[in-house]
mmCIF file of the N, C-alpha and C atoms, coordinates in Angstrom:
data_MODEL
# 
_entry.id   MODEL 
# 
loop_
_atom_site.group_PDB 
_atom_site.id 
_atom_site.type_symbol 
_atom_site.label_atom_id 
_atom_site.label_alt_id 
_atom_site.label_comp_id 
_atom_site.label_asym_id 
_atom_site.label_entity_id 
_atom_site.label_seq_id 
_atom_site.pdbx_PDB_ins_code 
_atom_site.Cartn_x 
_atom_site.Cartn_y 
_atom_site.Cartn_z 
_atom_site.occupancy 
_atom_site.B_iso_or_equiv 
_atom_site.pdbx_formal_charge 
_atom_site.auth_seq_id 
_atom_site.auth_comp_id 
_atom_site.auth_asym_id 
_atom_site.auth_atom_id 
_atom_site.pdbx_PDB_model_num 
ATOM 1   N N  . LEU A 1 1  ? 17.094  -18.820 10.254  1.00 0.00 ? 1  LEU A N  1 
ATOM 2   C CA . LEU A 1 1  ? 17.253  -18.013 9.056   1.00 0.00 ? 1  LEU A CA 1 
ATOM 3   C C  . LEU A 1 1  ? 16.009  -18.152 8.204   1.00 0.00 ? 1  LEU A C  1 
ATOM 4   N N  . ASP A 1 2  ? 15.354  -17.048 7.940   1.00 0.00 ? 2  ASP A N  1 
ATOM 5   C CA . ASP A 1 2  ? 14.132  -17.031 7.134   1.00 0.00 ? 2  ASP A CA 1 
ATOM 6   C C  . ASP A 1 2  ? 14.520  -16.924 5.664   1.00 0.00 ? 2  ASP A C  1 
ATOM 7   N N  . LYS A 1 3  ? 14.246  -17.982 4.886   1.00 0.00 ? 3  LYS A N  1 
ATOM 8   C CA . LYS A 1 3  ? 14.600  -17.991 3.470   1.00 0.00 ? 3  LYS A CA 1 
ATOM 9   C C  . LYS A 1 3  ? 13.397  -17.759 2.565   1.00 0.00 ? 3  LYS A C  1 
ATOM 10  N N  . PHE A 1 4  ? 12.211  -17.600 3.146   1.00 0.00 ? 4  PHE A N  1 
ATOM 11  C CA . PHE A 1 4  ? 11.002  -17.476 2.349   1.00 0.00 ? 4  PHE A CA 1 
ATOM 12  C C  . PHE A 1 4  ? 10.365  -16.111 2.568   1.00 0.00 ? 4  PHE A C  1 
ATOM 13  N N  . PRO A 1 5  ? 10.169  -15.360 1.493   1.00 0.00 ? 5  PRO A N  1 
ATOM 14  C CA . PRO A 1 5  ? 9.527   -14.047 1.630   1.00 0.00 ? 5  PRO A CA 1 
ATOM 15  C C  . PRO A 1 5  ? 8.030   -14.208 1.905   1.00 0.00 ? 5  PRO A C  1 
ATOM 16  N N  . PRO A 1 6  ? 7.396   -13.172 2.428   1.00 0.00 ? 6  PRO A N  1 
ATOM 17  C CA . PRO A 1 6  ? 5.949   -13.251 2.621   1.00 0.00 ? 6  PRO A CA 1 
ATOM 18  C C  . PRO A 1 6  ? 5.242   -13.254 1.266   1.00 0.00 ? 6  PRO A C  1 
ATOM 19  N N  . ALA A 1 7  ? 3.989   -13.650 1.280   1.00 0.00 ? 7  ALA A N  1 
ATOM 20  C CA . ALA A 1 7  ? 3.201   -13.650 0.048   1.00 0.00 ? 7  ALA A CA 1 
ATOM 21  C C  . ALA A 1 7  ? 3.121   -12.237 -0.524  1.00 0.00 ? 7  ALA A C  1 
ATOM 22  N N  . VAL A 1 8  ? 3.057   -12.163 -1.831  1.00 0.00 ? 8  VAL A N  1 
ATOM 23  C CA . VAL A 1 8  ? 2.925   -10.872 -2.498  1.00 0.00 ? 8  VAL A CA 1 
ATOM 24  C C  . VAL A 1 8  ? 1.548   -10.298 -2.172  1.00 0.00 ? 8  VAL A C  1 
ATOM 25  N N  . PRO A 1 9  ? 1.484   -9.042  -1.697  1.00 0.00 ? 9  PRO A N  1 
ATOM 26  C CA . PRO A 1 9  ? 0.184   -8.438  -1.410  1.00 0.00 ? 9  PRO A CA 1 
ATOM 27  C C  . PRO A 1 9  ? -0.663  -8.348  -2.677  1.00 0.00 ? 9  PRO A C  1 
ATOM 28  N N  . HIS A 1 10 ? -1.964  -8.514  -2.523  1.00 0.00 ? 10 HIS A N  1 
ATOM 29  C CA . HIS A 1 10 ? -2.868  -8.372  -3.660  1.00 0.00 ? 10 HIS A CA 1 
ATOM 30  C C  . HIS A 1 10 ? -4.211  -7.843  -3.185  1.00 0.00 ? 10 HIS A C  1 
ATOM 31  N N  . GLY A 1 11 ? -5.035  -7.498  -4.144  1.00 0.00 ? 11 GLY A N  1 
ATOM 32  C CA . GLY A 1 11 ? -6.354  -6.982  -3.826  1.00 0.00 ? 11 GLY A CA 1 
ATOM 33  C C  . GLY A 1 11 ? -6.382  -5.477  -3.646  1.00 0.00 ? 11 GLY A C  1 
ATOM 34  N N  . LEU A 1 12 ? -5.390  -4.755  -4.154  1.00 0.00 ? 12 LEU A N  1 
ATOM 35  C CA . LEU A 1 12 ? -5.370  -3.291  -4.073  1.00 0.00 ? 12 LEU A CA 1 
ATOM 36  C C  . LEU A 1 12 ? -6.053  -2.754  -5.330  1.00 0.00 ? 12 LEU A C  1 
ATOM 37  N N  . PRO A 1 13 ? -7.351  -2.411  -5.249  1.00 0.00 ? 13 PRO A N  1 
ATOM 38  C CA . PRO A 1 13 ? -8.099  -2.032  -6.452  1.00 0.00 ? 13 PRO A CA 1 
ATOM 39  C C  . PRO A 1 13 ? -7.870  -0.576  -6.848  1.00 0.00 ? 13 PRO A C  1 
ATOM 40  N N  . PRO A 1 14 ? -8.227  -0.217  -8.087  1.00 0.00 ? 14 PRO A N  1 
ATOM 41  C CA . PRO A 1 14 ? -8.215  1.199   -8.486  1.00 0.00 ? 14 PRO A CA 1 
ATOM 42  C C  . PRO A 1 14 ? -9.242  1.961   -7.648  1.00 0.00 ? 14 PRO A C  1 
ATOM 43  N N  . LEU A 1 15 ? -8.924  3.195   -7.318  1.00 0.00 ? 15 LEU A N  1 
ATOM 44  C CA . LEU A 1 15 ? -9.803  4.012   -6.487  1.00 0.00 ? 15 LEU A CA 1 
ATOM 45  C C  . LEU A 1 15 ? -10.023 5.367   -7.125  1.00 0.00 ? 15 LEU A C  1 
ATOM 46  N N  . ALA A 1 16 ? -11.136 5.983   -6.806  1.00 0.00 ? 16 ALA A N  1 
ATOM 47  C CA . ALA A 1 16 ? -11.406 7.345   -7.260  1.00 0.00 ? 16 ALA A CA 1 
ATOM 48  C C  . ALA A 1 16 ? -12.039 8.099   -6.102  1.00 0.00 ? 16 ALA A C  1 
ATOM 49  N N  . GLY A 1 17 ? -11.804 9.386   -6.045  1.00 0.00 ? 17 GLY A N  1 
ATOM 50  C CA . GLY A 1 17 ? -12.403 10.181  -4.987  1.00 0.00 ? 17 GLY A CA 1 
ATOM 51  C C  . GLY A 1 17 ? -11.931 11.614  -5.052  1.00 0.00 ? 17 GLY A C  1 
ATOM 52  N N  . ALA A 1 18 ? -12.688 12.493  -4.409  1.00 0.00 ? 18 ALA A N  1 
ATOM 53  C CA . ALA A 1 18 ? -12.351 13.908  -4.397  1.00 0.00 ? 18 ALA A CA 1 
ATOM 54  C C  . ALA A 1 18 ? -11.648 14.310  -3.110  1.00 0.00 ? 18 ALA A C  1 
ATOM 55  N N  . GLY A 1 19 ? -11.707 13.470  -2.096  1.00 0.00 ? 19 GLY A N  1 
ATOM 56  C CA . GLY A 1 19 ? -11.085 13.778  -0.812  1.00 0.00 ? 19 GLY A CA 1 
ATOM 57  C C  . GLY A 1 19 ? -9.981  12.792  -0.524  1.00 0.00 ? 19 GLY A C  1 
ATOM 58  N N  . PRO A 1 20 ? -9.777  12.494  0.757   1.00 0.00 ? 20 PRO A N  1 
ATOM 59  C CA . PRO A 1 20 ? -8.758  11.503  1.113   1.00 0.00 ? 20 PRO A CA 1 
ATOM 60  C C  . PRO A 1 20 ? -9.025  10.166  0.429   1.00 0.00 ? 20 PRO A C  1 
ATOM 61  N N  . ILE A 1 21 ? -7.964  9.482   0.060   1.00 0.00 ? 21 ILE A N  1 
ATOM 62  C CA . ILE A 1 21 ? -8.073  8.174   -0.592  1.00 0.00 ? 21 ILE A CA 1 
ATOM 63  C C  . ILE A 1 21 ? -7.771  7.119   0.463   1.00 0.00 ? 21 ILE A C  1 
ATOM 64  N N  . ASN A 1 22 ? -8.585  6.073   0.489   1.00 0.00 ? 22 ASN A N  1 
ATOM 65  C CA . ASN A 1 22 ? -8.440  5.019   1.490   1.00 0.00 ? 22 ASN A CA 1 
ATOM 66  C C  . ASN A 1 22 ? -8.142  3.685   0.819   1.00 0.00 ? 22 ASN A C  1 
ATOM 67  N N  . PRO A 1 23 ? -6.891  3.445   0.403   1.00 0.00 ? 23 PRO A N  1 
ATOM 68  C CA . PRO A 1 23 ? -6.581  2.164   -0.209  1.00 0.00 ? 23 PRO A CA 1 
ATOM 69  C C  . PRO A 1 23 ? -6.761  1.019   0.802   1.00 0.00 ? 23 PRO A C  1 
ATOM 70  N N  . THR A 1 24 ? -7.290  -0.084  0.320   1.00 0.00 ? 24 THR A N  1 
ATOM 71  C CA . THR A 1 24 ? -7.422  -1.304  1.124   1.00 0.00 ? 24 THR A CA 1 
ATOM 72  C C  . THR A 1 24 ? -6.938  -2.466  0.273   1.00 0.00 ? 24 THR A C  1 
ATOM 73  N N  . TRP A 1 25 ? -6.573  -3.557  0.921   1.00 0.00 ? 25 TRP A N  1 
ATOM 74  C CA . TRP A 1 25 ? -6.071  -4.729  0.212   1.00 0.00 ? 25 TRP A CA 1 
ATOM 75  C C  . TRP A 1 25 ? -6.381  -5.961  1.045   1.00 0.00 ? 25 TRP A C  1 
ATOM 76  N N  . GLU A 1 26 ? -6.101  -7.119  0.493   1.00 0.00 ? 26 GLU A N  1 
ATOM 77  C CA . GLU A 1 26 ? -6.354  -8.364  1.210   1.00 0.00 ? 26 GLU A CA 1 
ATOM 78  C C  . GLU A 1 26 ? -5.255  -8.590  2.243   1.00 0.00 ? 26 GLU A C  1 
ATOM 79  N N  . ARG A 1 27 ? -5.664  -8.952  3.423   1.00 0.00 ? 27 ARG A N  1 
ATOM 80  C CA . ARG A 1 27 ? -4.734  -9.131  4.550   1.00 0.00 ? 27 ARG A CA 1 
ATOM 81  C C  . ARG A 1 27 ? -3.806  -10.321 4.334   1.00 0.00 ? 27 ARG A C  1 
ATOM 82  N N  . ASN A 1 28 ? -2.527  -10.144 4.661   1.00 0.00 ? 28 ASN A N  1 
ATOM 83  C CA . ASN A 1 28 ? -1.539  -11.214 4.589   1.00 0.00 ? 28 ASN A CA 1 
ATOM 84  C C  . ASN A 1 28 ? -1.747  -12.147 5.777   1.00 0.00 ? 28 ASN A C  1 
ATOM 85  N N  . THR A 1 29 ? -1.826  -13.450 5.518   1.00 0.00 ? 29 THR A N  1 
ATOM 86  C CA . THR A 1 29 ? -2.056  -14.418 6.593   1.00 0.00 ? 29 THR A CA 1 
ATOM 87  C C  . THR A 1 29 ? -0.833  -15.287 6.884   1.00 0.00 ? 29 THR A C  1 
ATOM 88  N N  . ASP A 1 30 ? 0.315   -14.944 6.325   1.00 0.00 ? 30 ASP A N  1 
ATOM 89  C CA . ASP A 1 30 ? 1.534   -15.701 6.627   1.00 0.00 ? 30 ASP A CA 1 
ATOM 90  C C  . ASP A 1 30 ? 1.826   -15.625 8.124   1.00 0.00 ? 30 ASP A C  1 
ATOM 91  N N  . PRO A 1 31 ? 2.233   -16.719 8.743   1.00 0.00 ? 31 PRO A N  1 
ATOM 92  C CA . PRO A 1 31 ? 2.470   -16.701 10.188  1.00 0.00 ? 31 PRO A CA 1 
ATOM 93  C C  . PRO A 1 31 ? 3.609   -15.775 10.620  1.00 0.00 ? 31 PRO A C  1 
ATOM 94  N N  . ASP A 1 32 ? 4.555   -15.503 9.726   1.00 0.00 ? 32 ASP A N  1 
ATOM 95  C CA . ASP A 1 32 ? 5.667   -14.627 10.098  1.00 0.00 ? 32 ASP A CA 1 
ATOM 96  C C  . ASP A 1 32 ? 5.546   -13.227 9.500   1.00 0.00 ? 32 ASP A C  1 
ATOM 97  N N  . PHE A 1 33 ? 4.352   -12.873 9.022   1.00 0.00 ? 33 PHE A N  1 
ATOM 98  C CA . PHE A 1 33 ? 4.120   -11.527 8.472   1.00 0.00 ? 33 PHE A CA 1 
ATOM 99  C C  . PHE A 1 33 ? 4.410   -10.480 9.547   1.00 0.00 ? 33 PHE A C  1 
ATOM 100 N N  . ALA A 1 34 ? 5.082   -9.393  9.161   1.00 0.00 ? 34 ALA A N  1 
ATOM 101 C CA . ALA A 1 34 ? 5.405   -8.323  10.110  1.00 0.00 ? 34 ALA A CA 1 
ATOM 102 C C  . ALA A 1 34 ? 4.684   -7.020  9.775   1.00 0.00 ? 34 ALA A C  1 
ATOM 103 N N  . SER A 1 35 ? 4.788   -6.552  8.512   1.00 0.00 ? 35 SER A N  1 
ATOM 104 C CA . SER A 1 35 ? 4.181   -5.259  8.180   1.00 0.00 ? 35 SER A CA 1 
ATOM 105 C C  . SER A 1 35 ? 4.148   -5.042  6.668   1.00 0.00 ? 35 SER A C  1 
ATOM 106 N N  . TYR A 1 36 ? 3.453   -3.971  6.290   1.00 0.00 ? 36 TYR A N  1 
ATOM 107 C CA . TYR A 1 36 ? 3.385   -3.527  4.895   1.00 0.00 ? 36 TYR A CA 1 
ATOM 108 C C  . TYR A 1 36 ? 4.105   -2.192  4.759   1.00 0.00 ? 36 TYR A C  1 
ATOM 109 N N  . THR A 1 37 ? 4.554   -1.903  3.550   1.00 0.00 ? 37 THR A N  1 
ATOM 110 C CA . THR A 1 37 ? 4.994   -0.565  3.164   1.00 0.00 ? 37 THR A CA 1 
ATOM 111 C C  . THR A 1 37 ? 4.146   -0.155  1.972   1.00 0.00 ? 37 THR A C  1 
ATOM 112 N N  . LEU A 1 38 ? 3.522   1.017   2.062   1.00 0.00 ? 38 LEU A N  1 
ATOM 113 C CA . LEU A 1 38 ? 2.675   1.532   0.991   1.00 0.00 ? 38 LEU A CA 1 
ATOM 114 C C  . LEU A 1 38 ? 3.426   2.635   0.265   1.00 0.00 ? 38 LEU A C  1 
ATOM 115 N N  . TYR A 1 39 ? 3.414   2.572   -1.061  1.00 0.00 ? 39 TYR A N  1 
ATOM 116 C CA . TYR A 1 39 ? 4.100   3.538   -1.922  1.00 0.00 ? 39 TYR A CA 1 
ATOM 117 C C  . TYR A 1 39 ? 3.078   4.277   -2.759  1.00 0.00 ? 39 TYR A C  1 
ATOM 118 N N  . ARG A 1 40 ? 3.407   5.507   -3.139  1.00 0.00 ? 40 ARG A N  1 
ATOM 119 C CA . ARG A 1 40 ? 2.535   6.308   -4.000  1.00 0.00 ? 40 ARG A CA 1 
ATOM 120 C C  . ARG A 1 40 ? 3.381   6.988   -5.066  1.00 0.00 ? 40 ARG A C  1 
ATOM 121 N N  . ALA A 1 41 ? 2.776   7.166   -6.249  1.00 0.00 ? 41 ALA A N  1 
ATOM 122 C CA . ALA A 1 41 ? 3.434   7.870   -7.347  1.00 0.00 ? 41 ALA A CA 1 
ATOM 123 C C  . ALA A 1 41 ? 2.397   8.676   -8.112  1.00 0.00 ? 41 ALA A C  1 
ATOM 124 N N  . THR A 1 42 ? 2.844   9.744   -8.751  1.00 0.00 ? 42 THR A N  1 
ATOM 125 C CA . THR A 1 42 ? 1.974   10.449  -9.675  1.00 0.00 ? 42 THR A CA 1 
ATOM 126 C C  . THR A 1 42 ? 1.805   9.570   -10.905 1.00 0.00 ? 42 THR A C  1 
ATOM 127 N N  . ALA A 1 43 ? 1.018   10.001  -11.854 1.00 0.00 ? 43 ALA A N  1 
ATOM 128 C CA . ALA A 1 43 ? 0.689   9.185   -13.024 1.00 0.00 ? 43 ALA A CA 1 
ATOM 129 C C  . ALA A 1 43 ? 1.916   8.546   -13.672 1.00 0.00 ? 43 ALA A C  1 
ATOM 130 N N  . ASN A 1 44 ? 2.987   9.298   -13.867 1.00 0.00 ? 44 ASN A N  1 
ATOM 131 C CA . ASN A 1 44 ? 4.182   8.774   -14.528 1.00 0.00 ? 44 ASN A CA 1 
ATOM 132 C C  . ASN A 1 44 ? 5.444   8.883   -13.673 1.00 0.00 ? 44 ASN A C  1 
ATOM 133 N N  . GLY A 1 45 ? 5.278   9.245   -12.409 1.00 0.00 ? 45 GLY A N  1 
ATOM 134 C CA . GLY A 1 45 ? 6.436   9.460   -11.551 1.00 0.00 ? 45 GLY A CA 1 
ATOM 135 C C  . GLY A 1 45 ? 6.896   8.199   -10.835 1.00 0.00 ? 45 GLY A C  1 
ATOM 136 N N  . PRO A 1 46 ? 8.006   8.293   -10.129 1.00 0.00 ? 46 PRO A N  1 
ATOM 137 C CA . PRO A 1 46 ? 8.528   7.146   -9.386  1.00 0.00 ? 46 PRO A CA 1 
ATOM 138 C C  . PRO A 1 46 ? 7.736   6.940   -8.088  1.00 0.00 ? 46 PRO A C  1 
ATOM 139 N N  . PHE A 1 47 ? 7.715   5.703   -7.629  1.00 0.00 ? 47 PHE A N  1 
ATOM 140 C CA . PHE A 1 47 ? 7.058   5.388   -6.367  1.00 0.00 ? 47 PHE A CA 1 
ATOM 141 C C  . PHE A 1 47 ? 7.945   5.814   -5.205  1.00 0.00 ? 47 PHE A C  1 
ATOM 142 N N  . THR A 1 48 ? 7.328   6.394   -4.175  1.00 0.00 ? 48 THR A N  1 
ATOM 143 C CA . THR A 1 48 ? 8.018   6.717   -2.934  1.00 0.00 ? 48 THR A CA 1 
ATOM 144 C C  . THR A 1 48 ? 7.175   6.201   -1.767  1.00 0.00 ? 48 THR A C  1 
ATOM 145 N N  . PRO A 1 49 ? 7.816   5.733   -0.704  1.00 0.00 ? 49 PRO A N  1 
ATOM 146 C CA . PRO A 1 49 ? 7.034   5.230   0.428   1.00 0.00 ? 49 PRO A CA 1 
ATOM 147 C C  . PRO A 1 49 ? 6.280   6.357   1.131   1.00 0.00 ? 49 PRO A C  1 
ATOM 148 N N  . ILE A 1 50 ? 5.014   6.111   1.437   1.00 0.00 ? 50 ILE A N  1 
ATOM 149 C CA . ILE A 1 50 ? 4.236   7.099   2.189   1.00 0.00 ? 50 ILE A CA 1 
ATOM 150 C C  . ILE A 1 50 ? 3.832   6.567   3.560   1.00 0.00 ? 50 ILE A C  1 
ATOM 151 N N  . ALA A 1 51 ? 3.934   5.249   3.754   1.00 0.00 ? 51 ALA A N  1 
ATOM 152 C CA . ALA A 1 51 ? 3.615   4.658   5.059   1.00 0.00 ? 51 ALA A CA 1 
ATOM 153 C C  . ALA A 1 51 ? 4.409   3.369   5.214   1.00 0.00 ? 51 ALA A C  1 
ATOM 154 N N  . THR A 1 52 ? 5.043   3.211   6.371   1.00 0.00 ? 52 THR A N  1 
ATOM 155 C CA . THR A 1 52 ? 5.820   2.006   6.649   1.00 0.00 ? 52 THR A CA 1 
ATOM 156 C C  . THR A 1 52 ? 5.304   1.367   7.936   1.00 0.00 ? 52 THR A C  1 
ATOM 157 N N  . LYS A 1 53 ? 5.641   0.118   8.121   1.00 0.00 ? 53 LYS A N  1 
ATOM 158 C CA . LYS A 1 53 ? 5.283   -0.636  9.318   1.00 0.00 ? 53 LYS A CA 1 
ATOM 159 C C  . LYS A 1 53 ? 3.772   -0.687  9.556   1.00 0.00 ? 53 LYS A C  1 
ATOM 160 N N  . LEU A 1 54 ? 3.011   -0.702  8.455   1.00 0.00 ? 54 LEU A N  1 
ATOM 161 C CA . LEU A 1 54 ? 1.558   -0.853  8.575   1.00 0.00 ? 54 LEU A CA 1 
ATOM 162 C C  . LEU A 1 54 ? 1.228   -2.295  8.906   1.00 0.00 ? 54 LEU A C  1 
ATOM 163 N N  . THR A 1 55 ? 0.317   -2.515  9.821   1.00 0.00 ? 55 THR A N  1 
ATOM 164 C CA . THR A 1 55 ? -0.125  -3.872  10.126  1.00 0.00 ? 55 THR A CA 1 
ATOM 165 C C  . THR A 1 55 ? -1.566  -4.101  9.708   1.00 0.00 ? 55 THR A C  1 
ATOM 166 N N  . ALA A 1 56 ? -2.324  -3.043  9.511   1.00 0.00 ? 56 ALA A N  1 
ATOM 167 C CA . ALA A 1 56 ? -3.699  -3.154  9.027   1.00 0.00 ? 56 ALA A CA 1 
ATOM 168 C C  . ALA A 1 56 ? -3.697  -3.212  7.504   1.00 0.00 ? 56 ALA A C  1 
ATOM 169 N N  . ALA A 1 57 ? -4.758  -3.737  6.927   1.00 0.00 ? 57 ALA A N  1 
ATOM 170 C CA . ALA A 1 57 ? -4.867  -3.856  5.467   1.00 0.00 ? 57 ALA A CA 1 
ATOM 171 C C  . ALA A 1 57 ? -5.624  -2.668  4.885   1.00 0.00 ? 57 ALA A C  1 
ATOM 172 N N  . THR A 1 58 ? -5.337  -1.495  5.400   1.00 0.00 ? 58 THR A N  1 
ATOM 173 C CA . THR A 1 58 ? -5.941  -0.261  4.917   1.00 0.00 ? 58 THR A CA 1 
ATOM 174 C C  . THR A 1 58 ? -5.076  0.921   5.340   1.00 0.00 ? 58 THR A C  1 
ATOM 175 N N  . TYR A 1 59 ? -5.265  2.046   4.649   1.00 0.00 ? 59 TYR A N  1 
ATOM 176 C CA . TYR A 1 59 ? -4.524  3.259   4.981   1.00 0.00 ? 59 TYR A CA 1 
ATOM 177 C C  . TYR A 1 59 ? -5.337  4.460   4.537   1.00 0.00 ? 59 TYR A C  1 
ATOM 178 N N  . ARG A 1 60 ? -5.328  5.523   5.292   1.00 0.00 ? 60 ARG A N  1 
ATOM 179 C CA . ARG A 1 60 ? -6.012  6.768   4.915   1.00 0.00 ? 60 ARG A CA 1 
ATOM 180 C C  . ARG A 1 60 ? -4.962  7.739   4.392   1.00 0.00 ? 60 ARG A C  1 
ATOM 181 N N  . ASP A 1 61 ? -4.995  7.986   3.089   1.00 0.00 ? 61 ASP A N  1 
ATOM 182 C CA . ASP A 1 61 ? -4.041  8.907   2.463   1.00 0.00 ? 61 ASP A CA 1 
ATOM 183 C C  . ASP A 1 61 ? -4.672  10.285  2.387   1.00 0.00 ? 61 ASP A C  1 
ATOM 184 N N  . ALA A 1 62 ? -4.517  11.050  3.448   1.00 0.00 ? 62 ALA A N  1 
ATOM 185 C CA . ALA A 1 62 ? -5.098  12.385  3.522   1.00 0.00 ? 62 ALA A CA 1 
ATOM 186 C C  . ALA A 1 62 ? -4.259  13.427  2.791   1.00 0.00 ? 62 ALA A C  1 
ATOM 187 N N  . THR A 1 63 ? -3.069  13.056  2.305   1.00 0.00 ? 63 THR A N  1 
ATOM 188 C CA . THR A 1 63 ? -2.197  14.022  1.635   1.00 0.00 ? 63 THR A CA 1 
ATOM 189 C C  . THR A 1 63 ? -2.308  13.960  0.116   1.00 0.00 ? 63 THR A C  1 
ATOM 190 N N  . ALA A 1 64 ? -3.134  13.064  -0.414  1.00 0.00 ? 64 ALA A N  1 
ATOM 191 C CA . ALA A 1 64 ? -3.309  12.985  -1.874  1.00 0.00 ? 64 ALA A CA 1 
ATOM 192 C C  . ALA A 1 64 ? -4.052  14.230  -2.355  1.00 0.00 ? 64 ALA A C  1 
ATOM 193 N N  . THR A 1 65 ? -3.475  14.938  -3.297  1.00 0.00 ? 65 THR A N  1 
ATOM 194 C CA . THR A 1 65 ? -4.049  16.163  -3.810  1.00 0.00 ? 65 THR A CA 1 
ATOM 195 C C  . THR A 1 65 ? -5.254  15.862  -4.712  1.00 0.00 ? 65 THR A C  1 
ATOM 196 N N  . PRO A 1 66 ? -6.421  16.455  -4.424  1.00 0.00 ? 66 PRO A N  1 
ATOM 197 C CA . PRO A 1 66 ? -7.589  16.242  -5.291  1.00 0.00 ? 66 PRO A CA 1 
ATOM 198 C C  . PRO A 1 66 ? -7.297  16.681  -6.725  1.00 0.00 ? 66 PRO A C  1 
ATOM 199 N N  . GLY A 1 67 ? -7.823  15.944  -7.691  1.00 0.00 ? 67 GLY A N  1 
ATOM 200 C CA . GLY A 1 67 ? -7.638  16.255  -9.102  1.00 0.00 ? 67 GLY A CA 1 
ATOM 201 C C  . GLY A 1 67 ? -6.361  15.672  -9.689  1.00 0.00 ? 67 GLY A C  1 
ATOM 202 N N  . GLN A 1 68 ? -5.501  15.121  -8.876  1.00 0.00 ? 68 GLN A N  1 
ATOM 203 C CA . GLN A 1 68 ? -4.250  14.514  -9.315  1.00 0.00 ? 68 GLN A CA 1 
ATOM 204 C C  . GLN A 1 68 ? -4.460  13.013  -9.491  1.00 0.00 ? 68 GLN A C  1 
ATOM 205 N N  . THR A 1 69 ? -3.811  12.419  -10.479 1.00 0.00 ? 69 THR A N  1 
ATOM 206 C CA . THR A 1 69 ? -3.852  10.963  -10.647 1.00 0.00 ? 69 THR A CA 1 
ATOM 207 C C  . THR A 1 69 ? -2.718  10.352  -9.849  1.00 0.00 ? 69 THR A C  1 
ATOM 208 N N  . TRP A 1 70 ? -3.067  9.361   -9.005  1.00 0.00 ? 70 TRP A N  1 
ATOM 209 C CA . TRP A 1 70 ? -2.084  8.686   -8.162  1.00 0.00 ? 70 TRP A CA 1 
ATOM 210 C C  . TRP A 1 70 ? -2.064  7.203   -8.463  1.00 0.00 ? 70 TRP A C  1 
ATOM 211 N N  . ARG A 1 71 ? -0.892  6.594   -8.291  1.00 0.00 ? 71 ARG A N  1 
ATOM 212 C CA . ARG A 1 71 ? -0.755  5.135   -8.362  1.00 0.00 ? 71 ARG A CA 1 
ATOM 213 C C  . ARG A 1 71 ? -0.223  4.673   -7.015  1.00 0.00 ? 71 ARG A C  1 
ATOM 214 N N  . TYR A 1 72 ? -0.661  3.494   -6.586  1.00 0.00 ? 72 TYR A N  1 
ATOM 215 C CA . TYR A 1 72 ? -0.219  2.932   -5.313  1.00 0.00 ? 72 TYR A CA 1 
ATOM 216 C C  . TYR A 1 72 ? 0.406   1.568   -5.543  1.00 0.00 ? 72 TYR A C  1 
ATOM 217 N N  . ALA A 1 73 ? 1.390   1.239   -4.710  1.00 0.00 ? 73 ALA A N  1 
ATOM 218 C CA . ALA A 1 73 ? 2.021   -0.096  -4.719  1.00 0.00 ? 73 ALA A CA 1 
ATOM 219 C C  . ALA A 1 73 ? 2.230   -0.476  -3.256  1.00 0.00 ? 73 ALA A C  1 
ATOM 220 N N  . LEU A 1 74 ? 2.379   -1.786  -3.052  1.00 0.00 ? 74 LEU A N  1 
ATOM 221 C CA . LEU A 1 74 ? 2.428   -2.298  -1.692  1.00 0.00 ? 74 LEU A CA 1 
ATOM 222 C C  . LEU A 1 74 ? 3.447   -3.430  -1.608  1.00 0.00 ? 74 LEU A C  1 
ATOM 223 N N  . THR A 1 75 ? 4.212   -3.472  -0.533  1.00 0.00 ? 75 THR A N  1 
ATOM 224 C CA . THR A 1 75 ? 5.111   -4.597  -0.268  1.00 0.00 ? 75 THR A CA 1 
ATOM 225 C C  . THR A 1 75 ? 4.807   -5.144  1.133   1.00 0.00 ? 75 THR A C  1 
ATOM 226 N N  . ALA A 1 76 ? 5.084   -6.426  1.332   1.00 0.00 ? 76 ALA A N  1 
ATOM 227 C CA . ALA A 1 76 ? 4.925   -7.058  2.635   1.00 0.00 ? 76 ALA A CA 1 
ATOM 228 C C  . ALA A 1 76 ? 6.299   -7.463  3.158   1.00 0.00 ? 76 ALA A C  1 
ATOM 229 N N  . LEU A 1 77 ? 6.469   -7.379  4.462   1.00 0.00 ? 77 LEU A N  1 
ATOM 230 C CA . LEU A 1 77 ? 7.725   -7.737  5.115   1.00 0.00 ? 77 LEU A CA 1 
ATOM 231 C C  . LEU A 1 77 ? 7.453   -8.778  6.179   1.00 0.00 ? 77 LEU A C  1 
ATOM 232 N N  . ASP A 1 78 ? 8.436   -9.645  6.399   1.00 0.00 ? 78 ASP A N  1 
ATOM 233 C CA . ASP A 1 78 ? 8.314   -10.605 7.502   1.00 0.00 ? 78 ASP A CA 1 
ATOM 234 C C  . ASP A 1 78 ? 9.515   -10.522 8.400   1.00 0.00 ? 78 ASP A C  1 
# 
């Protein structure tokens, strides 16, 4: 029975760009780490998952609309 959650992801910096956005973060090194879930929200909107079961510490968000303000959040799973 796993009673300990993985470390909280960190290192997801603010990004700017006119095309696809490529968020990156610091890789989780917990031995039982399984994957990340990446969430996106508009400036004041709710977060919704845009990618699940990620194992790399990066993602190419090609669906982010240029000129729109986006916020990203990340969770780790073990």
